[in-house]
C-alpha positions, -999 to +999 in steps of 0.1 A: -356+295+241-325+311+227-327+339+202-297+351+181-293+376+152-268+377+124-263+403+096-257+390+061-249+409+029-250+393-006-244+407-041-276+405-061-268+414-097-299+418-118-322+428-089-339+460-103-371+476-113-375+500-143-362+529-122-342+515-093-315+488-088-304+468-057-269+455-065-266+441-030-292+429-004-287+432+033-305+410+058-308+401+094-312+363+101-330+353+132-324+319+148-347+304+174-333+274+193-354+255+218-344+234+248-344+203+227-320+218+202-345+223+174-337+254+154-358+276+132-346+305+111-362+336+096-350+364+075-356+402+076-347+417+043-365+451+039-360+465+003-346+501+004-368+526-014-397+501-014-403+488+021-417+510+049-391+498+074-353+496+075-328+469+084-318+487+115-354+489+127-359+453+120-328+443+139-338+464+169-373+450+169-361+414+167-335+420+194-363+431+218-382+399+216-388+382+249-376+345+249-403+336+274-431+352+253-418+334+222-419+301+241-455+308+251-466+317+215-452+283+203-471+263+229-503+263+210-511+230+192-525+248+161-496+262+140-519+289+126-527+301+161-490+301+169-484+323+139-511+346+150-497+348+185-462+354+171-474+383+149-488+401+180-453+401+196-439+427+171-453+460+159-469+460+125-449+491+116-418+468+112-431+443+086-398+426+078-392+418+115-426+401+116-418+382+085-385+370+100-401+360+133-430+342+118-408+323+093-385+312+122-416+301+142-429+281+113-395+266+107-390+256+143-425+241+146-418+220+115-385+208+129-402+199+162-429+179+145-410+165+116-433+182+091-426+205+062-439+240+067-466+236+040-478+203+057-478+220+090-504+244+077-525+216+062-511+216+027-510+182+010-475+170-002-489+168-038-499+205-039-484+225-068-491+260-082-478+278-112-454+307-109-445+337-129-410+345-142-397+381-137-380+391-169-366+424-157-372+458-172-385+465-207-352+484-213-331+454-207-314+440-238-319+403-228-356+404-220-367+384-251-339+358-246-350+354-210-386+349-221-376+323-246-355+304-221-383+306-196-409+292-220-386+263-227-382+257-190-420+255-186-430+290-175-463+303-190-466+335-169-441+364-174-437+397-156-422+428-172-411+460-153-421+491-171-422+529-164-386+540-170-384+577-175-390+585-212-394+548-220-431+545-228-424+537-265-398+511-256-422+496-230-450+492-256-426+479-282-411+453-258-446+441-249-455+436-286-422+417-292-429+395-262-463+386-274-450+379-309-422+358-295-442+338-269-475+335-288-511+337-276-508+311-247-483+332-227-497+353-198-480+388-197-480+409-166-467+445-163-455+463-132-447+501-131-442+503-093-465+534-092-440+553-113-464+567-139-490+595-136-525+589-148-520+603-183-488+582-188-504+551-174-536+553-196-515+560-227-494+529-220-525+508-213-540+518-246-508+509-264-506+474-248-543+465-246-542+446-280-516+423-266-537+407-239-522+418-206-531+395-176-529+424-152-510+456-146-494+462-111-495+497-097-495+516-130-505+548-112-521+560-080-551+571-099-580+550-110-576+543-147-600+540-176-587+507-191-599+472-197-566+458-183-571+444-148-553+465-122-533+449-094-523+465-061-488+461-046-471+490-029-505+505-021-511+476+003-483+486+027-497+496+060-532+485+051-554+464+074-580+439+063-607+464+072-591+490+049-587+466+019-623+469+006-622+507+003-587+506-014-598+479-039-630+499-047-611+532-050-586+518-075-609+494-092-584+466-085-589+430-095-558+415-080-537+420-048-500+412-050-489+402-015-452+405-005-449+391+031-416+409+036-431+443+029-466+437+043-459+422+077-454+385+075-473+353+067-503+357+090-512+392+078-509+382+041-530+350+047-557+372+062-555+398+034-557+370+008-588+356+025-604+390+026-595+396-010-612+364-020-644+376-002-642+407-023-639+388-055-603+398-059-575+375-069-544+371-047-507+366-057-478+359-034-445+376-044-411+386-031-390+417-027-357+401-040-356+382-007-331+356+003-338+318+003-353+316+038-379+342+031-386+328-003-393+294+013-416+310+038-435+329+010-437+296-010-453+280+020-479+307+020-485+304-017-490+266-014-513+271+016-534+295-004-539+271-033-577+266-025-581+304-024-565+314-057-556+299-090-533+328-100-496+321-107-475+334-079-444+357-084-420+332-068-398+321-096-361+322-085-348+358-091-315+365-107-298+374-073-308+342-056-279+320-066-255+343-047-270+330-014-263+293-020-284+268-001-311+243-010-324+238-045-354+260-053-389+243-048-397+257-083-391+237-114-407+235-148-427+266-141-443+252-110-439+255-072-440+222-055-443+213-018-415+195-001-413+167+025-383+179+046-391+194+080-397+231+084-386+255+056-359+230+045-335+258+037-298+251+045-281+282+031-247+281+049-243+319+044-273+324+066-265+298+092 
């Protein structure tokens, strides 16, 4: 087994939350090549200011992988067991390294067997799931135009970043405009990235409650008195399956938003989603403005989870994605669809 690493940097205009922007994304691409020449690739793209690890840590962790132990992990006939074994080879404190390694393992196994990554995990080729379109921040001038274009393209779920300093009135105003523009059939999600205190969050909830919010991601660290379903995102970082129940109860959460890049890969997110379902909590797979390899891996997880959740996943192509080049997105008409090509089927030359 041969392991190689390569750093990649790409301009990602439009990648931002209400309070932070990432004009460029920096990644480490891991390639695994076996004795027969099959190659699998994975991507570590920790998001500065959001992820608990750094690119340097991810690179160091991946560089320390033992080729012989990697080969042993891949020997198992069950791909899920192989993912489980792969996860154990890296520390959970470096989540983006785990994501890169597990994606490369899944890609390599698919290349070996001539199966797509979703099929490898038992997902029928006909499987589809709806996805949500990220509109950007409520302060952006083009939010309504993006929403209108998205509706015409087939999207029915829309996510808006809120929580800019001093922007509560604008946040509420934009939500009202979106509802008026899209009509009653659109599903609106909000995400404050934990930027609001309890008083600010509850005030914003009261202002937007009449507009039928599907759920509100990380409005505040406090438990809120609101009828809007609360979703966990950043709070899940570093949390185990065993800790999930107490976190959900403490925050009164109804949804968990799982970003494999930030939480520690596919296997951990699969187990978190399974545990969430046991708790009666919905699961959504999302990204951290990842590159195309990681997005294909996250899409594989979303398709695999189809029997566990009916929620629309946060995997619509983000505005920075075209800069990477590569294969067409598996998302079209507002739906994520499985593919038939082996592995992750991502041929981005930039990341080759």
